N, C-alpha and C positions, 0 to 999 in steps of 0.2 A: 591608295594601296598600302596594305600593309608592311613593314620594314622586314626585308631579309635580315634570316638567322645564319651566321659561317656555320656556327654550331652542327644546327640541323642539315645543312648546303653541305656539310664534309661528310655526316653521316647518310645523305642519298648519295655524295658521289660514291661512296663505298661500297652501299647497296647496289646501286645499279651498275658500276662496275664488274660486281662478282657475279650479279646476274645474266651479264651481257659473255661471261666465260664460267658459266656455268658445271664444266668438270675437268675447269684447274684448281691450283691452288698458288697461293702466292708469299713469298715472306715480306718482311717489314720493308724493306728497301725498295722489294718491287712496287710494295702497291702506294708508298711515298712517290714514285717517279712515275706511276700511272695515272694516279689521282690527284697529284701535285698536291700532296702534305709535306708540311715537316715533320721529323721521325717524333718529337716528343711530342707534339701534338695527337701523330697517326697512334702512337703506344697507348695513351691513356684511352683514344675512342676505342681504338680496336679492340684493347683489353674490356671495355665497360660491354661493348657488344658481343663478346664472346662470353661474358660473365651473366648475359641476360638471354644467351643462348641462340642469337641472330648468325653469331659465326660458330666457327669451330678449328681450332688450335690445335694443330701436330705438335706433339709434345716434343716428336725427334728431329723434325726437320724444323720446326718453327713457325711451319706456312699457315696463311689463313683462308676457309672456305665457306662455302654459305650452312649455316647453322639450321638445326627442325625447327626450331620459331618459327623459321620464315615460314616452311610448310603449314604449320595451324591457320599463320594468320592469312596466306596465300586462300586457304582453303575456305575460311570464313569467310573471306571477301569476294570468293566466286561461288560462293554456295545458290545464288538464284542462278547464275549464267550456267553453272553443271546442271542443273532441272532442265533448263530450256533446252542444251545440247543435248541429254539425253533423249529427249523428243526429237531432237533436228537430226542426231544423228542418221540415221537409216534414211532421211530424205535426201539429205546430200548426197551419200555414198548412190542413191537410184539415182538421182538425177547425174552425176559424175558418171556414171556408167551408161544411163541411156545415151546422153550427148558427148558422152566420150571427149571430157573436158572438164578441168580443174575445179572445185566448190569450193569457197573458203567463208568461212563464218566467221566474224569480228565483232568487236565491241567495244563502245565507249567509254572512254576509261579518261578522266578529265580533258584535255587538248589533246590526247593522242586517240588513235583507233590501234588497236589490239588484237589480233589473229589468235583465235582460240582452239580452230579447229579446220581441217584440209584433208580431202577427201579428192580421190582422182590420183589417175596414174604420173610420176616427172617423166615430163619428154624431154629428150637430151637435149643439151644446151637449150633451154627453156629456164625458166624464173624458178629458183627454188626458196617459195614462202613458206615459210615455218613458225607451228607455234611460238607466242611469243613475241615475235615479232612487231615492231611500234613504229606506226608512221603518223606524223603531227598532224593534227584535224586542222587545217589551214588550205583555205582557198588554192586551188580550185577543188581541193581533196574532202570527201566528207559530207555531198550533198543530201545523202540517204539518212544521214545521222541528224542533218541541221532543216532540212524544208518545213517538217511537223514541229519546229521548235515556236517560241514566242520570238516577238519582233527586236526584243531585246539580245536574246540568243542570237538571233539570224544578222543583227546590229556587230554582235562581239566576233562572229565567226569573219564578217567581210572586213572587220577591222586588221584582224591577223595577216591579212594580204599584202598588206601596205599600200603603196603611193597605186602601183599597175591596178589593183582590183579596184581601188577605189574610182581610176579614171573609167571604168567599165562597169561598175558598179551595176547598171541596168542587165547588162549579158549574163553576170552571175544573179543577179534574181530572174531571170528571167528562165534561168537551169533549174533554180528550188520550184518555181510555179511548173516546170515540165515533168519534175521528178514527182512532185503530190498529182500532178492529173493523168499521167500516166500509170506511177506506184512505183516507179522503176529509176532508177540513176544508167545512163548508157556515155559511154567513155570511147572516143577516137582515139585511136593507136597513132602513135607519135617516137619521135627518136629521145623526147623527154620521158618519155613512158618505159623505154626499152633501158635507162640511164638509172629509173627508180630501180627497178627491178634488178637492177645488177648491183646496187647500193642495199638492198635486203637483204640480197643472197650471201655479202659480205657484211651484214649485220651492224654496221657501223652507223649511231646516230647523226652523225655530221653529214655523211653523203646521203642518208636520206632526205635529211632537212633541206639541203640544197638541191635533190633532184623534185622536190615539194615543190622547192619555189619556182623551179627552171617550166613545171608545165606551166605556169599561169603566159608563158609567153608562146605557146604551141595552142592550137586549135585543138580543146579537151573535148568538152560536151556534145554530144549529140542531140540538139532541140527537139526535132521532128525527123520523121521516118518519111521520106516523100518515095510514092508510090514509083516502081522503074526502076531508081537508084543503087547504086551498089557501096556498101563502105564497108571501111575496115575498122574493127572493132576492136577494143582493148579489154573489156569488159561490161559487164550486166550488173548491177547492183541491186535489190529490193531486200525492204525492211522486214523485219519480224516484229510485231508489237505485241506487250504484254498489257496484263490485265488493266494497267491504269491510260493504256492509251499510248506511253511512251515507245520507242523504239528500242528494243533490248538489244536486237542482233543486226548485222548484216547480212545477206548471202551475196557473195557477189561471186561470178561464173568468169572461171580467164580460159586460157588458152585455147581463143575459138579461131574457125576457122579464117585464112588468112582475108578472104572478100567472102562478103554476106550480101544477099538480095534483100530488098526491103522486105519481101514475104518472108523470107529465111528469119529477120529481127522481129518480125509479127511472130512468128512462131517461137521463136526465144524467150520473148515477152512473154507470150502468154504461158507456157512451162515452168521460167522461172516465177512467175507470182503465182501460180499453183501450188508449186511446193511453197511458198512463202504463206501464203494464204493457209495451208494444211498445218503448219505450223505452229500458224497464230494459233489456231483453233483449238490444236492440241494441248496448248499452254493456256487456254482460257482467254487470250489476249482479244482485244476491242481496237478495231480500225476506226482510226479517227472520223470524224464527219468529215467532209470537205471543206477547205480553210480556203477564205479570202484570195484573192492574188497576191503574191507579196510584192510584184512592183511596185515602183514609184512612180 
């Protein structure tokens, strides 16, 4: 594993903190306290970032905020995602309207899932998920991004879940196989899911990571839909594939009815998959051939 660089870590820490507070500015003392930097180091670091355009400094009140250079970097990084979103947006809005649900488009960036687009109305006292929110790609989260990956990537994802996942690896591999077989991921509602939604609303990464870890301890995956049964679903997530057969976006449907029959679940799956298939076709995407089971 490459050695960590304290200097790089400080830069990332400052930029991540300001990105989490995009409408605020902070003076040197405030940034040092919030990001845990000493003033001498921070003064030099902030000066270089300002000179490069990554930050802006108000000459009157001596505060720092995000700079215009980051916009150019962000636009370059998100170029392909913007093209996909431009094709996906009307489909998301129509699905949200037809089903009276919340539809979220997300993508994978490194070891995180990042929210890119939200369609559908906010509900009183409901989850407030917004573009820019990040969720760690840690089991049980992210099966729709992992299911079509290589065995190496699958093992890496499983490894990020720690001992609790390792002792129940068969269940997680069965969940990945169910996603590949069905074409989507189904999650059962529960108290840990509510805590994750609350953490996302607050926008603090620490509580989000803790809530994701708590998901391991509750029933999360719905592996099979049994005729005549009823379910309390948290969400349905399905992939959008790019021209190279990789998952470029996921469409996740939230704010589902409190209880759904098996027939309702199957109908919901059909409607969500028809939308993701339409978006995949619109961007020239290729659905991978069925892959061997990932069970060991």
